[in-house]
C-alpha positions, 0 to 999 in steps of 0.5 A: 221118051215113050209113054209110061204105059208102054214102059210100065210093067203092070202087076195085078194083085187079087186079094180077098178083102174080107170074109163073106159077111153081111153088109150090116157088119161094115160100119162107116169110119169114125174120127176116132178110127184115125188113131187105130190105123197102123202106119207102116213105113221105112221098108228095109231089106237086108243086103243078102235078101234074106231078112226084112225090117220095117217100122210101124207107128201106132197110138198107145193112149196119149202118145204115138209110138214106133216099133220095129217089125222083122221077118225072115224071107229065106234064101228060097223065096221066089214069090207066090206059089201060083199066079192068081187067076184074073177075072174071078175072085180067089178062094183064099189070099194068094200070099207066099208063106214066109219062113216066119211071119213078121214079129216085133224085132225088140222086146216090149216097151221099146220105142224105136225107128230108122232101122238100117242093115249092116252090109254083112246083113248080120246086124240092124242099127236103129234109133231109140229113146231109152232112159231119157236120151236118144241114141243109136242101138244095134241088134244082131238078127239071131241073138236079138239083144239090143246094145247101146252104141252112141248118144245122139243129140238133136237140134230143133233147127229146121233142116230141110231134106235132112237125109240119112242120120247115120250110115254103116261103114262097109266093114260092118264095124263102124257107124257114121252119124249126125249129132248136135252140139252147142257152139253157135257163135252168137253173142256170149251174153245171149247164152247166160240167161233166158231173161232177156233173150238176145236174138242176133240171127235170121233163123232164130225160130224152130218149128215150135220154139226158139232155136236151141243154137245146137249145130249138127256135125258128123261123128263116127263110132266103132261098134265093138269099142263105142268111143264116139269121135267128132269129125266135122266142126264149124258154124254149120248144120252138117247132115245126110251122111253116106259112107264110101264103099272103101270106108275111108270117107263119109259124104254129107251135106252142109251150107257153107254160105257166108250167111247160111240163114239168109241163103239156103244153099246146101252142097255135098262135102266129104270128110275122111276118118281123120277129120279132113273135109273136102267140098265136092259140089259148089253150085247156086242150087241145093244138093240133097240126099247124097248116096255113094255108088257101090263101086265107089266112083260116083255119088248120086243125089237130088238137086235144084238149080235156081239160086233163090229157093226156100227151106219150105215148099220149094217150087222147083222140082228136084231131079236126080244127078250124079257126080264123080266121087273125086269131084268135078262137074255134076250131071243131071240125069232126069231133066227130060222126065220133068218130075219131082224126084227123091230118095235115089238108090243105086242098083248093086252093080252101080249101073243104074239109079232107082228113085221115087217121083210123083206123077199125076197123083201117083208116086212111082219107082223109076230107074235111070242108067248111071250114064243118063238116058231114058227114065223108065218106071220100074213097075206101075202097081195096080191093085185089084181087090175083091170085096164080098158084101152080102154075097155080092162080089164087086171087083175094084181096081185102082192105082196104088202109091209107093211110100218107101223102098229099099233094094238088096244086093244081086241074088242070082238073076236079080235083086229083091225090093222091099217097099210100102204100098197103099191105095185109096182104101187101104193104108200102107203095108209092107210088100216084096217084089222082084227087081232087075236082071241086068238092063231089063225090067222084069215082071214079078208078082208082088207079095204082101208081107204085113197085115197090120191094118186088116182087122180094122179095114175088114169092118170099115165101109169106105168110099171108092174115089173116082178120078175127075179130070177136066180142063181149067179156064185156060185149057190147062188139064187138071186132075182130081178125085171125088169120093161119094158119101158112104151109103150113097143112094141115087135118090138123095142129094148130098152136101160136098166138101172141097179139100185143098192140099198144102204146099202149095207144091204138095200133091193129092194122089192115090194113097189112103187119106183117113180124114177124107174117108171120115168126111165121106163116112159122115155123108159128104161127097169129098172133092180133092184136086191138084190145081196148078202149083201142085207137084207131079205135073212138071215144072211149068205146072209147079211154077203156076203159083209163083207171084200169085197165090190165089190166082190160077190155082183158085180158078182151077179149084172153082172150075173143079167144083163146077165140073163136079156139079155138072157131072154129079147131079146128086150134089147139092150146090147150095150145101158146099163146104171148103177146108184145108191146112197150111197152104190149103188153109191159106186157100180156104181163107182166100176162097171165102174172100172171093166167093160166097158159094161156100156155106161153111169153111174150116181153115187149119194152120192158115195164112191170111196176111203175106206181109206179116207172114214173112216176118213171123214164119220160120219160113221167112224165105218162102215169100222171097222165093215165091214172090221174088222179093220181101215186103219192102220190095213188093208190098203191093204184090204181097198185099194183093194176094193176102186174104185179109185185104178182102175180108170185108167180102166174107160171108161164110161161117168159118172155123179156125184151127191152129197150134199155139206153138206153130212157127211154120205159120204163126198163130197170129195169122189165124188171129188176124183173120178170126178177129176181122170176121168177128168184128164184121159180124161173120160167125167164126170160132177159133180153136187153139191147141196148146203144145202143138206146132204145124199139124197136130201131133197129140192123139186127143187133139187130132181126134178133137180137131176132126170131130169139130171140123165135121160138127162145123160142117154138119151145123151149116150144111145139113 
């Protein structure tokens, strides 16, 4: 396959980042600013390419709310009126004027999410909590009066790759959706009382409580006469629906293993409108995200092939597949790409599939023909921003990150695409871009539609990350980034914070990271790396942590610190801190047991003991998938890679942060590590957040944790 650089279409945008102002008008980012960021996502363009709707998540007091925003594109939309001049800053933002700027879709007070267009482009369906219950609502694009359609009951059971929760029929009159009911075949006595609670299944935990034993099934409702009908039944968690173009069947995912709690194996099924179910795939691996082709002949999906996997951080990369809708053998379309793919979407002519994939710190949109062949990046977006500070002009160019996307039906020579894009110094916003014309990849100028974060970003002084590439101990190439402290001066020396991502198969990249910006704003250099185990670098790299959490990945991280100290002489090697959450918390615990070079550590939602983690975690199959067995099979191996085993070597003052309701990584993991440090006389503090699970949700808690983290580093590194 040709190099990405040979296939990519590079689109350069020149934006006026701020009006001419003095440098004093900008200020460093404060922890409370993380609550002022608007998170723009779920970009949905109408099939006729005349409208676009998207979600905006913001903080209002002590709660996070999601609102839907809406804009008219119009039939005459063709991109910017003129191309920006490269090489000099423009005198005004180069935006195409829409017929109407974005505005809220719904009246004030609505908390709504998941907007989806009807095929005729006249109606938007969405989810909303109203009057104490969750349900599907619809709104006409011209009348704009929401109308209730069906109640949706949730389950608290963890469903990985949950997929689409509802889907329109091609006639734009029916909606198939997922809703739960309480019908798990447990001991009837267990449902009579919560005292005592009788447990008789493996997956008895949800993310923040015990399982409610509510199973999910496929339902259908007519939008003109809303009388919901349940189409599927049985002891299964059905999810991820897609209506066939003929309107006679709904594809969905379900795990029909004899013991689905013990064996994570989702397959694709289809149910017709009378309730008859047929199985389409029957593989050892997992199928995810099914979507029917517009011509009705195929179903595209993502899948893994290994027969041992996990509901959490899967080591195996998902690839794009297709299978005849009538059934048969699936065909892997992106095996040669060797990257983790997700969110497959068909082109309107059914000739190609678009999808997202991580690639060396980027998340890009790719295209593959429906019959297979070369995988090509649709567009590599490079954003050029012009900052004007104190009348000095600096041009800053960096890659950007795609978050969500959708495509319209064919319109003349091609389609339009709505997508959300962020970069290292700007949160996600909504953009439009031209798409395909036949088999060709065409160059079109991106047009920004939303500006929800302009008011905040205009006044923040942010750090520009520098890419840091190096070879690790065994020659493996490792990618990372370093942020200089805000207000950096060459004549000063600065402390450094190493931040470790979760997973272990997560990926740092070119997207906006408010937490790391807050560290830099406080005067810290920030180093963040993608050690082996990270996704975005191929299957062999992703498998780099199997059977050894804290092996090669730990060496990659330490080599990265050494490289940063070598390259940046202004970093003070006597003032190093380390932090991370989830697997990053595990690695923080591991690092402080292996070296004393870090003078402070903050471990969030951290693992310390793989033996007890197996039994207390919602993800009890993660240990099996990552280490090839359970504690009774390989006790010594799991204990070998447990930070608690080496706790006698710890000298680093450590702050532990954990949600009290966290069943992903149970709070006992932090308790074990914290108590060991306190018993040994190592300075440690344990902060427990009530009502919180894996990752803090309440706005007050989010700010508090960030402030405590920075204060801990200030105490020991400044």
